[in-house]
C-alpha positions in Angstrom: 52.5 143.5 129.0 56.1 143.9 128.1 57.4 147.4 128.0 60.5 148.4 126.1 63.0 150.3 128.3 64.9 153.0 126.5 68.4 151.8 127.2 69.6 151.3 123.7 70.6 155.0 123.3 73.1 154.7 126.1 75.2 152.3 124.0 76.3 153.4 120.6 78.8 151.6 118.3 80.1 152.6 114.9 79.9 149.7 112.5 81.7 149.4 109.3 80.3 147.7 106.3 82.7 144.9 106.6 82.6 144.3 110.3 83.9 140.9 111.4 81.4 138.6 113.1 82.0 136.1 115.9 82.6 133.1 113.7 84.7 135.1 111.3 86.9 136.4 114.1 87.5 133.0 115.7 88.3 131.5 112.3 90.7 134.3 111.4 92.6 134.0 114.7 92.9 130.2 114.4 94.2 130.5 110.8 96.7 133.2 111.9 98.1 131.2 114.7 98.6 128.1 112.6 100.2 130.2 109.9 102.6 131.8 112.4 103.5 128.4 113.8 104.1 126.9 110.4 106.2 129.9 109.4 108.2 129.6 112.6 108.8 125.9 111.9 109.9 126.6 108.4 112.2 129.5 109.2 113.8 127.8 112.2 114.3 124.6 110.3 116.0 126.3 107.4 118.2 128.5 109.5 119.2 125.7 111.8 120.1 123.4 109.0 122.1 126.1 107.1 124.0 126.9 110.3 124.6 123.3 111.3 124.9 121.4 108.0 125.2 124.1 105.3 122.0 122.8 103.6 118.4 124.1 103.5 117.0 120.8 104.9 113.7 119.0 104.3 111.5 122.0 103.7 108.2 120.0 103.2 108.9 118.2 106.5 109.2 121.6 108.3 105.8 122.7 106.9 104.2 119.4 107.9 105.7 119.7 111.5 104.4 123.3 111.7 100.9 122.4 110.6 100.8 119.5 113.1 102.1 121.6 116.0 99.7 124.4 115.1 96.8 121.9 115.3 98.0 120.8 118.7 98.4 124.4 119.9 94.9 125.5 119.1 93.1 122.5 120.7 93.3 123.7 124.4 92.1 127.2 123.5 89.3 125.9 121.3 88.2 123.4 124.0 87.9 126.2 126.5 86.1 128.5 124.1 88.9 131.1 124.1 88.8 132.1 120.5 86.4 134.9 121.2 86.7 138.7 121.3 86.2 138.8 125.1 89.3 136.7 125.7 91.4 139.4 124.1 89.5 142.4 125.6 89.9 141.1 129.2 93.4 139.8 128.5 92.5 136.3 129.8 94.7 135.0 127.0 97.8 135.8 129.0 101.4 134.8 128.2 101.4 132.0 130.8 98.5 130.3 128.9 100.3 130.7 125.6 103.4 129.2 127.2 101.5 126.2 128.6 99.7 125.5 125.2 102.9 125.9 123.2 104.9 123.5 125.5 102.0 121.0 125.3 101.9 121.4 121.5 105.7 120.7 121.1 105.6 117.7 123.4 102.5 116.3 121.7 104.0 116.8 118.2 107.2 115.1 119.3 105.3 112.2 120.8 103.2 111.8 117.7 106.2 112.0 115.4 108.0 109.3 117.5 105.0 106.9 117.5 104.5 107.4 113.8 108.2 107.0 113.1 108.5 110.3 111.2 111.1 112.0 113.4 114.1 111.5 111.1 114.3 115.2 110.2 113.4 116.4 113.6 116.8 116.8 115.4 116.9 117.9 119.0 118.8 121.0 118.1 116.1 122.1 115.6 113.3 121.3 118.1 114.9 123.6 120.7 115.2 126.4 118.1 111.6 125.8 116.9 110.4 126.0 120.5 112.2 129.3 121.1 111.3 130.9 117.8 107.7 129.7 118.0 107.2 130.9 121.5 108.5 134.4 120.7 106.4 134.7 117.6 103.2 133.6 119.5 104.0 136.0 122.3 104.3 138.9 119.9 101.1 137.8 118.0 99.2 137.5 121.3 100.1 141.0 122.4 99.4 142.4 118.9 96.0 140.7 118.9 95.1 142.2 122.3 95.9 145.7 121.0 94.3 145.2 117.6 91.0 143.8 119.1 90.7 146.7 121.5 91.0 149.2 118.7 88.9 147.2 116.2 85.9 146.9 118.6 86.0 150.7 119.3 86.2 151.4 115.5 83.5 148.9 114.5 85.8 146.5 112.6 84.7 143.7 114.9 80.9 143.4 115.4 79.8 143.6 119.0 77.6 141.0 120.6 73.9 142.1 120.4 72.0 141.6 123.6 68.3 141.3 124.4 67.7 142.0 128.1 64.6 140.5 129.8 64.0 141.0 133.4 62.5 143.2 136.2 63.2 147.0 136.1 65.7 147.0 139.0 68.0 144.4 137.6 67.8 145.8 134.1 69.0 149.2 135.4 71.8 147.6 137.4 73.0 145.5 134.5 72.9 148.4 131.9 74.8 150.7 134.3 77.6 148.1 134.6 77.7 147.5 130.8 77.9 151.2 130.2 81.0 151.5 132.3 82.7 148.2 131.3 81.3 147.0 128.1 83.6 146.9 125.1 82.3 144.4 122.5 78.7 144.6 123.8 75.6 146.3 122.3 72.3 146.3 124.0 69.9 145.9 121.0 66.8 145.9 123.2 65.8 145.7 126.8 62.3 144.5 127.9 60.8 145.0 131.3 58.8 142.1 132.8 56.2 142.4 135.6 57.4 141.7 139.1 58.4 137.9 139.5 55.5 137.3 141.9 53.0 138.7 139.4 54.7 136.9 136.5 54.0 133.6 138.3 50.3 134.3 138.5 49.5 135.5 135.0 47.6 133.2 132.6 49.4 131.1 130.1 47.9 133.1 127.2 49.1 136.4 128.5 52.5 135.0 129.3 52.7 133.6 125.8 51.9 137.0 124.3 54.7 138.5 126.3 57.2 135.9 125.2 56.1 136.3 121.6 56.7 140.0 121.8 60.2 139.4 123.2 61.0 136.8 120.6 59.8 139.1 117.8 61.9 141.9 119.0 64.9 139.6 119.3 64.5 138.5 115.7 64.1 142.0 114.4 67.3 143.1 116.2 69.2 140.0 115.2 70.4 139.4 118.8 73.2 136.9 119.5 72.6 136.6 123.3 69.6 136.9 125.6 70.2 137.8 129.3 67.5 136.9 131.7 67.6 139.2 134.8 65.2 137.9 137.5 65.4 137.2 141.2 66.7 133.6 141.5 64.4 133.0 144.4 61.4 133.0 142.0 62.2 129.6 140.4 58.8 129.2 138.7 59.0 132.6 137.0 62.6 132.0 136.0 61.8 128.7 134.4 58.8 130.0 132.5 60.8 132.9 131.0 63.9 130.9 130.0 61.8 128.1 128.4 59.7 130.7 126.7 62.7 132.4 125.0 64.2 129.1 123.6 62.6 129.7 120.2 65.3 132.4 119.6 68.5 131.2 117.8 70.6 132.9 120.5 72.5 131.9 123.7 70.4 132.4 126.8 72.2 133.6 130.0 71.1 134.1 133.6 72.5 137.3 134.9 72.1 140.0 137.5 73.2 137.8 140.5 75.8 139.3 142.7 77.3 135.9 143.5 78.3 135.5 139.8 80.7 138.4 140.1 82.2 137.1 143.3 83.3 133.8 141.8 85.0 134.3 138.4 85.5 130.5 138.2 81.8 129.8 138.3 80.9 126.8 136.1 78.3 124.1 135.7 79.2 120.7 137.3 77.5 117.7 138.8 77.9 115.5 141.9 76.5 112.1 141.0 73.3 112.8 139.2 72.8 116.2 140.8 73.6 119.2 138.7 75.3 122.0 140.5 77.1 125.3 140.0 80.8 125.1 141.2 81.7 128.5 142.7 85.3 127.6 143.5 87.0 124.5 142.3 89.5 122.6 144.5 93.0 124.3 144.0 94.5 121.1 142.4 92.8 117.9 141.3 94.5 114.6 142.0 96.3 114.5 138.6 97.5 118.2 138.9 98.7 117.6 142.5 100.6 114.5 141.4 102.2 116.4 138.4 103.2 119.3 140.6 104.7 117.1 143.2 106.7 115.1 140.6 107.9 118.4 139.0 108.9 119.8 142.4 110.7 116.7 143.6 112.8 116.2 140.5 113.7 119.9 140.1 114.4 120.4 143.8 116.7 117.3 143.9 118.7 118.5 140.8 118.8 122.1 142.2 120.1 120.9 145.6 122.9 119.0 144.0 123.8 122.0 141.8 123.7 124.6 144.6 125.4 122.5 147.3 128.8 124.2 146.7 127.1 127.7 147.1 125.4 126.6 150.3 128.7 125.3 151.7 130.5 128.6 151.0 127.6 130.5 152.5 127.8 128.3 155.7 131.5 128.9 156.0 131.1 132.7 155.5 128.3 132.9 158.0 130.3 131.1 160.7 133.3 133.4 160.1 131.2 136.6 160.0 129.2 136.3 163.2 128.5 133.9 166.1 125.5 131.6 166.0 124.2 128.7 163.9 124.5 128.7 160.1 120.9 127.5 159.7 117.7 128.9 161.1 114.3 127.1 161.4 111.1 129.0 162.0 107.5 127.9 162.3 105.4 128.5 159.2 102.0 127.4 158.0 101.7 125.2 155.0 98.9 123.5 153.0 95.6 123.6 155.0 97.3 125.6 157.7 99.4 122.7 158.9 102.5 124.1 160.7 106.1 123.0 159.7 109.5 124.4 160.3 111.1 126.2 157.3 114.8 125.9 156.6 116.7 129.2 156.1 120.3 130.4 156.3 120.7 132.6 159.3 121.0 136.2 158.1 120.3 138.1 161.4 121.6 138.3 164.9 118.1 137.3 166.2 116.2 134.1 165.7 112.6 135.3 166.2 110.0 132.5 166.3 107.4 133.5 168.9 104.1 135.3 169.1 105.8 138.5 167.9 108.1 138.4 164.9 109.6 141.7 163.7 109.9 142.0 160.0 113.3 143.1 158.4 113.3 146.5 156.9 115.8 148.6 155.0 119.0 149.2 157.1 117.9 146.8 159.8 120.7 146.6 162.3 120.0 142.9 163.0 121.0 141.9 159.5 124.7 140.7 159.4 127.1 141.7 156.6 127.0 138.3 155.0 123.3 138.1 155.7 122.6 141.3 153.7 124.3 139.7 150.6 122.5 136.4 151.1 119.1 138.1 151.4 119.7 140.4 148.4 120.6 137.5 146.2 118.0 135.0 147.6 120.6 132.6 148.5 119.3 132.5 152.1 116.1 130.7 150.7 118.0 127.8 149.1 117.8 125.5 152.1 114.1 125.4 151.5 114.8 122.9 148.8 114.9 120.4 151.7 111.3 121.5 152.6 110.3 120.8 149.0 111.8 117.3 149.0 110.0 116.6 152.3 106.7 117.6 150.7 106.1 120.5 153.0 106.6 123.2 150.4 106.6 123.6 146.6 109.1 125.3 144.4 106.4 127.8 143.4 103.5 129.0 145.5 102.5 131.8 147.9 105.4 132.6 150.2 104.9 131.3 153.7 104.8 134.0 156.5 105.7 133.6 160.1 102.8 132.1 162.1 102.4 135.3 164.1 101.9 137.3 160.9 99.4 134.8 159.6 97.3 135.2 162.7 97.3 139.0 162.4 96.4 139.2 158.7 93.6 136.5 159.0 91.8 138.9 161.3 92.2 142.0 159.1 92.2 140.8 155.4 89.4 138.9 153.7 90.3 135.7 152.0 93.8 135.8 153.4 93.6 132.2 154.6 92.8 131.0 151.1 96.5 131.5 150.1 97.2 128.3 152.2 94.9 126.2 150.1 98.0 125.1 148.2 101.6 124.4 149.4 103.7 127.5 150.0 106.6 128.1 147.7 110.2 129.1 147.7 109.2 131.8 145.1 105.9 133.0 143.9 103.9 135.2 141.5 103.8 138.0 144.0 107.5 137.9 144.6 108.6 138.0 140.9 106.3 141.0 140.5 108.0 143.0 143.2 105.7 142.3 146.1 108.2 141.1 148.7 109.9 142.5 151.7 108.2 144.0 154.8 104.4 144.4 154.9 104.1 147.1 157.5 100.6 148.1 156.3 97.6 145.9 155.5 97.4 147.4 152.0 100.9 146.0 151.2 99.7 142.5 152.2 96.5 143.0 150.1 98.6 143.6 147.0 100.6 140.5 147.7 97.5 138.5 148.4 95.9 139.6 145.0 98.8 138.0 143.1 98.9 134.8 145.4 95.2 134.2 144.6 95.7 134.8 140.9 98.3 132.1 141.0 96.1 129.6 142.8 93.2 130.2 140.3 95.5 130.0 137.2 98.1 127.3 138.1 99.8 125.3 135.5 103.2 123.6 135.2 104.0 126.2 132.5 103.1 129.0 134.9 105.5 127.5 137.5 108.3 127.4 134.8 107.6 131.0 133.9 107.8 132.1 137.6 111.0 130.2 138.2 112.6 131.8 135.2 111.4 135.3 136.3 112.9 134.5 139.8 116.3 134.4 138.2 116.2 137.0 135.5 113.5 139.6 136.5 114.8 142.7 138.3 111.5 142.9 140.1 112.2 139.6 141.8 115.0 141.3 143.7 113.1 144.4 144.7 112.6 145.1 148.4 115.0 142.3 149.4 116.0 143.6 152.9 
């Protein structure tokens, strides 16, 4: 017999008479984004043509371009199901994703316009202005929506997702405790306790059907949007009977309460041949992503090396005049899949450590030369690593490679440290532009850096790389702790 568990009182939400539902929220955000993009197209087009030609320009064309670009922009988010309240509550709709989608939208719109031969009014100058204005407007809108959704859910303007929980007593209690602490945008409408899984497998079909009918009736009465089945996954027969029995409800059915789900945020359904699987961790880059990143790295590194060659020449001369020793320094580092390579650096210290013990530089380190201090502070000492990028040993952006001696130490003391080498190391990285650079004298400092490195691996995109490269140049945090 199903027994209702009194958990509903632990979650209370104020609801307004005109609370926005899931479909209404998604539609409103899509409409708002397209409207903002269309307005950005119209405003940038008029302003650019007034400044450049003294005329308003083809206003209707600007509107058409805005609508087309807006349609291209929403597609990636719609495909990934990110027009939902949760995407704004947990801030998974970050600026890097907006930048990637916006860049894709502009490029796609330009390609469509070229193929359709409708690019007469789309000058390159206006496209650059439209790109900048549109990106700024979308960034402001994204931040505003994050703040508004948080307040709207708390005040009841956005209707929460109503859950029916079905499972054994232990997992019900664990799930509700977590939701009570975390759960904005969630309301437990009802929680029903099932017999132990081993007993559930043995009961008659008639008794089981009665139990399911009671759960379905309660779900209909409470107008639930989601059903969460909380059972021990080892009891496959019981799990199958319950999930199939609840399919009469017009609601999404989820399997929850498994600790492994929380350990792997990228969990998703997949298949190998005809075998269906759950992918816990995807490969860092698929073959197309790897090819795109390699092409991106090679072209930009080649151009950058040509542009900075005068700076490198001056640095070499200054180093030779400042202190004895070679201008360049090569040290063993670990790259992709822990393959060792020798990294190129300008020599900034009086020592050339590359053994089993490498002492990290600290503030006021006497080993750092006068010119070396300037080179380290301005990141010029890292520029020779463009050669490593051209050779395919490094990427422009990725987790910074550490001395082999340091890798060996942290692999023993920090969980998942070695995972940072599942991609090529970079000249700059997400951790560095957020201020996590310099000496890591305590394991906690390295854990902070590792957290950002793993975030980069899990959220890589070309747009994310562009953002990090930009922050490397302009962000003050990128120069913090540069000893």
